[in-house]
Backbone as numpy.savetxt, mean C-alpha at the origin, in Angstrom:
# Nx Ny Nz CAx CAy CAz Cx Cy Cz
18.64 -2.43 -7.79 17.15 -2.23 -7.77 16.50 -1.20 -7.91
15.59 -0.81 -8.80 15.09 0.53 -8.85 13.69 0.26 -8.25
12.80 1.47 -8.34 11.31 1.61 -8.09 10.93 1.57 -9.24
10.28 0.60 -9.67 9.15 0.53 -11.15 7.95 1.09 -10.72
7.20 1.43 -11.72 6.11 1.96 -12.01 4.98 1.08 -11.05
5.41 -0.52 -11.24 4.41 -1.29 -10.33 4.52 -1.17 -8.89
6.05 -0.92 -8.75 6.25 -1.12 -7.03 5.31 0.40 -6.57
5.66 1.25 -7.24 5.48 2.57 -6.64 3.82 2.35 -6.37
3.12 1.84 -7.34 1.31 1.50 -7.43 1.09 0.97 -5.95
2.14 0.16 -6.04 1.77 -0.86 -4.98 2.14 0.21 -3.43
3.02 0.57 -3.39 3.36 1.38 -2.32 2.25 2.41 -1.95
1.82 3.05 -3.04 0.28 4.24 -2.81 -0.60 3.44 -2.53
-0.98 1.95 -2.73 -2.15 1.06 -1.96 -1.81 1.15 -0.34
-0.41 0.71 -0.19 -0.15 0.57 1.29 -0.40 1.49 1.86
-0.11 2.85 1.77 -0.18 3.99 2.29 -1.27 4.37 2.56
-2.37 3.88 1.82 -3.81 4.34 2.10 -4.32 3.44 3.16
-3.77 2.37 3.93 -4.28 1.82 4.89 -3.98 2.66 6.20
-5.12 2.67 7.29 -4.80 3.40 8.49 -4.36 2.30 9.46
-3.28 2.79 9.91 -2.41 2.02 10.87 -2.81 1.87 12.59
-3.86 2.81 12.44 -4.18 3.14 13.74 -5.02 2.09 14.45
-5.52 1.14 13.54 -6.66 0.17 13.54 -6.41 -1.22 12.63
-6.51 -2.41 12.95 -6.38 -3.58 12.17 -8.04 -3.88 11.83
-9.15 -3.05 12.03 -10.25 -3.24 12.04 -10.88 -2.51 10.63
-10.01 -1.62 10.19 -10.36 -0.91 8.96 -9.64 -1.34 7.68
-10.15 -1.53 6.90 -9.78 -2.03 5.56 -9.87 -1.16 4.14
-9.52 -1.36 3.10 -9.80 -0.56 2.06 -10.67 -1.28 0.78
-11.15 -0.50 0.13 -11.55 -1.40 -1.11 -11.26 -0.53 -2.40
-10.70 -1.04 -3.34 -10.18 -0.65 -4.87 -11.51 -0.98 -5.40
-11.99 -0.04 -5.71 -13.23 -0.14 -6.65 -12.91 -0.30 -8.19
-13.66 -0.69 -8.92 -13.50 -1.14 -10.34 -13.50 0.13 -11.27
-13.74 1.28 -10.90 -13.59 2.59 -11.60 -12.16 3.07 -11.27
-11.26 2.36 -10.22 -10.00 3.06 -10.06 -9.41 2.57 -11.24
-7.97 3.46 -11.07 -7.23 3.42 -12.09 -6.65 2.02 -12.51
-6.48 1.53 -13.69 -6.03 0.33 -13.96 -4.35 -0.21 -13.21
-3.55 0.82 -12.95 -2.48 0.53 -12.16 -2.85 0.32 -10.69
-3.86 0.98 -10.19 -4.46 0.74 -8.77 -5.16 -0.42 -8.51
-5.53 -0.86 -9.74 -6.66 -2.26 -9.44 -5.36 -3.46 -9.76
-4.46 -3.31 -10.71 -3.41 -4.48 -10.86 -2.50 -4.26 -9.60
-2.22 -3.20 -8.88 -1.34 -2.99 -7.69 -2.13 -3.97 -6.82
-3.29 -3.44 -6.61 -3.88 -4.52 -5.42 -3.75 -5.93 -5.58
-4.14 -6.68 -6.83 -4.14 -7.57 -7.34 -3.00 -8.41 -6.89
-1.50 -7.42 -7.20 -0.09 -8.22 -6.60 0.02 -8.30 -5.45
-0.38 -7.28 -4.71 -0.34 -7.41 -3.25 -1.30 -8.27 -2.56
-2.06 -8.77 -3.19 -3.02 -9.97 -2.72 -2.25 -11.28 -2.83
-1.65 -11.15 -4.28 -0.84 -12.30 -4.66 0.58 -12.60 -3.71
1.05 -11.64 -3.71 2.01 -11.50 -2.43 1.90 -11.79 -1.10
0.65 -11.76 -0.69 0.29 -12.09 0.69 0.12 -10.96 1.51
0.05 -9.70 0.92 0.28 -8.35 1.77 -1.27 -7.89 2.01
-2.46 -8.39 1.23 -3.83 -7.87 1.69 -4.61 -8.91 1.75
-5.73 -9.01 2.12 -6.47 -10.20 2.03 -7.48 -10.46 0.97
-7.55 -9.53 0.24 -8.49 -9.58 -0.91 -7.92 -9.09 -2.13
-8.21 -9.23 -3.53 -7.83 -9.05 -4.60 -8.06 -7.32 -4.99
-9.10 -7.03 -4.17 -9.56 -5.67 -4.14 -9.87 -4.79 -3.17
-8.67 -5.46 -2.44 -8.23 -4.46 -1.07 -8.47 -5.44 0.14
-9.33 -5.33 0.85 -9.53 -6.06 1.98 -8.86 -5.29 3.45
-8.14 -6.16 4.04 -7.35 -5.71 5.13 -6.06 -6.32 5.00
-5.12 -5.74 5.99 -3.75 -6.21 5.76 -3.47 -7.38 6.39
-2.75 -8.17 5.89 -1.87 -9.49 6.47 -0.78 -9.08 7.54
-0.86 -9.95 8.08 0.73 -9.48 9.10 1.43 -8.96 8.42
2.09 -9.78 7.32 3.08 -9.33 6.60 2.58 -8.09 6.22
1.42 -7.78 5.18 1.22 -6.32 5.10 1.21 -5.11 5.82
1.02 -5.53 7.04 0.96 -4.82 8.41 2.49 -3.83 8.28
3.39 -5.10 8.18 4.89 -4.71 8.17 5.08 -3.81 7.18
5.00 -4.30 5.78 5.19 -3.40 4.76 4.55 -2.13 4.89
3.15 -2.01 5.21 2.72 -0.70 5.07 3.31 0.35 6.21
3.96 -0.21 7.29 4.43 0.70 8.31 5.61 1.20 7.73
6.31 0.34 7.20 7.67 0.53 6.31 7.45 1.63 5.28
6.53 1.13 4.58 6.04 2.44 3.57 5.89 3.86 3.96
4.51 3.89 4.80 4.46 5.09 5.54 5.58 5.58 6.12
6.47 4.88 6.69 7.41 5.60 7.59 8.52 6.34 6.34
8.59 5.74 5.65 9.69 5.94 4.32 8.90 7.04 3.63
7.54 7.04 3.41 6.84 8.39 2.64 7.04 9.56 3.74
6.89 9.23 5.24 7.14 10.24 6.04 8.41 10.85 5.99
9.40 10.10 6.06 10.70 10.97 6.03 11.28 11.37 4.77
10.59 10.57 3.47 10.88 11.55 2.23 10.34 12.82 1.81
9.24 12.98 2.86 8.30 14.14 2.46 8.85 15.33 3.58
9.74 15.21 4.45 10.01 16.09 5.39 10.82 17.07 4.66
10.87 18.48 4.70 11.74 19.15 3.84 12.78 19.74 4.88
14.00 19.77 4.12 15.00 19.82 5.31 15.30 21.52 5.30
15.86 21.58 6.99 15.67 22.99 7.17 17.50 23.15 7.31
17.94 24.27 6.98 19.08 24.73 6.64 19.66 25.25 8.26
């Protein structure tokens, strides 16, 4: 299994969410890139976000966003010798 451009776009949406509060959502505007708009729709179809244009994370979405943000943090650490 490989990361497709569609999966990467979905991960990019998930890392936009503030994990410090469940009361803050996001809005993917119609002026966003077509890949971001499509990613938000797919995340909604998968049950990870409450609206096709963003909204709030569902319980499953919160788990996914936590994992995505953790992975991003791990991969962004520069290795020290």
